[in-house]
C-alpha positions, 0 to 999 in steps of 0.5 A: 452697205454691201460687204464684198468677199475681200472685205470679209476675208480681211475682217476674218484675218484681222478681227473676226478670229480675234473676236472669237479668241477674246470672247473665249479668253473672257469666258475663262476669266482673263481680265484683259479680255473682259476689260476689252469687252466691257464698255463701262470699264473702258469709260474709266480704264485707269483702275484696271491699269493700276491692277495690271501695274500692281500685279507684275512688270509684265502680266500674261493674259490669255492672248497677249502680254501687258504692262502698265509700268513706266520703266518697262513700257519705256524699255519696250518702246525703245528696244530693238527686240520689239517691233510693229510688224504684226503683218509678218508675224507667223500665223496658222496656215488657214489665217495665212491663206486668209491674209494672202487672199485678202491682199487683193484690191485692199485699201491702204489704211493707217494699220496696213503696210506701208504705213509707218505705224506698222513697218519696222527698220529699214523700211521705217527708217527710209520713210521717216528720213524722207518725211523728216526732211519736210516735217522739220521743227522749224517748219512746225514752229513757223506755223505758230502765228497761223494756228493762233489766227485759225483759233481766233477765227473759229472762236469768232464763229463760236461767239455767234452761236445762239444762246451762248452754247456750242459743242466744243468738239464739233465747232472748235477742238476738231476744226483747229487741227484739221484746218491746220493739217489740211493747209500743211498738206495742201488739201482744200480747207473746204473739205475739212468736214469730209476729212473729219468724217473719213478720220472718224470712220477709219479711227476704229481700225486701231482697235481689235475685234471689230464687228464685220459691219464696223470693219466694212464701214472703215474700209469704205471710208479708207478707200474713198480717202485713198481715191481722193488722195491719189488724184490730189497727188497727181495734181501736186506732181503737175502743179506743186505748191508751197505746202509740205505735201508738195515737197514730200512728193518731190523730195529725194534721198539717195535717189529713192523717192516714195512710191505712190502707195507709200505716199498714199500711206504717209499722206493718209497717216499724216492727215489722220494723225494730224487731227485725230489725236489732237482733237482728243488733246484739245477736247480732253484738255478743255474738259479737265480745265473746266472740271478743275477751275483752280488749275485753270486759274493758276495758268494766267497768261504765261505761255510757259505754264500753258506748255506744261499744262498741255504735258499734264493733259497728255500725261493724265488722260492721253489721246492714245491709250495703248500701243502694241509691240511684237517681240522680234527676238527673244529677250528679257524685260521686266524680269521676264523672258519674252519669246519671239512673236509674243505680242505686248500691250503697252498701256500708255495710260497706265504707264502715265500714272505710275506712282514710281515716276509721278507723285500722286499720279491720279491728281491733275496738276498743271504745275507738275514738274515732270509731266513731260516724262509721259509716254503719250507720244510713244517712244523709240524709233516710232516716237510720234512724228507729229508730237511738236505740232500736237503740243503747239496746237494744244497750247495755242487752242486751249490758251486762246479758248480760256482767254476768250471764255474764262467762265467756260462751263459745261452745258450738258453731259460730255460724250466719250468716243466709242474707240478703245485705243483713241480716247477723247470726246465726240461731243462736249456741250458748253456754255460760253459765258462772258467773252473777252476780246481776242488778244493780238495775233 
C-alpha cells in the first residue's frame, strides 16, 4: 500500500509525535503511558482503572490527566468548561505547520472536523439540531418490528451452519446493527460486508499513537467510504427515498442545510457509530450471559428484565472505554485546578465500576437497580445520538438469540479486537446446541 506525503504529514501531527511522547513517558515510569503500550493489561483494563480511581479524583500523568471516578467523569462530560475541539488546541509551531500541510486532500473521518465527535457548540449545536429532526425517539421505536425480523432472519441462517457451530460476531452480532443502520440510511443492504470492512479499518482512528502503516490503512478505508457516500448523496438528492438520510439531505433549520462535507461527516459517523459500538454490545452481552448462566436464566421472557440486562452489560464492560476532553477555560473539578488546553482522559470503563455508585461493582448482575446510571453513552451535549437505537438493538438481538438457543455455549476461545478505545470481540465461536422455534414477530 503506497503511503502519500499527505498521509505521512497527517500521521505525524496526529499519531507520530504522540507515539514518541507516550514511549518517553513510559520510560520515565508514567503508568498511563505504560498502560497504553501493554496489550496484556489492556485485555483486562479494570484493575488499572481501579488504581487510577483510588489514587485521586484526577490523576496527572506525563502527557494528560485522567479520571476513573463516576462523579468527576460526569461533571467533566457535562461541563461547558470542557470540549472536544482538539484540532483547535494550541500546539508548537512545527506541529501547526504539519497540521496545515496535512489538510490538503484529507479524507473526512470520524475524528476529523466537521464530525460531531470533534466539534463544540455552536457548530455542534447546529449539526445536532438538524440531525435530531430526523433521528427522533419515535422514528427509532418504530424500528422495533423490523429489528426483530432482522434478528430472526439471521438466526435462521445461523441455524443452517454445519456442525451446529458459528462465529457469533461475524454471523450475527455484526450483521444485526449493520443491516438496520444500512436501511435507516437508505444504503444497499447488499453492501453490508463492505461497510463492516470499512468500519473495522477506520475504528483504530479513535486510538492514539497508531503506526504509520495502520494509520495509512485507515485513511484508505475512510477515503473509499467518503467517495461512495458522495455518490450516494447525489442519488438521494435526485431521487429521495423514505429513509432517514434522504430526510437529512432535505431538512432545513432556519434555512441552514448541512454542507456536503458536513453531510459526509454526519452520514459516515451515523453509519459507523450505528454498528461499530452495537456490534460490541451484542457480542460482549452474549459472552457475559454465556459465562454467567445464572444471570441468563433469571431473565426469562420479561422484556423489562432484558432492558435492564442491556444496561448492566453497558455498565460492566462498555463498548467505548474512554473519551477525551480538552479544558476550554480554567476551572476546578475534583478538587483540582485544571488549566486551559489540558487534556483529560475520562475512563468510562472505570467510572462504570466506581464503588461509590455501584455496590459490588465487579459483579455482573442483570437485576442491578441502578445499572442505567452508567456513562457508556457519555454525557452532556455529546451524549450519544444513537443511544436509543443501540439499546433497542441490544435488547432485541440478545433476547432473540437466547430464546432461540437457550443452551448457547462457547466452542473456542473468544478473540478481543485490538483497539483501545473500542472494546469488544472480533471473533466469538459458539456451539448452538438445541434450538427452539422463533417467537411471533
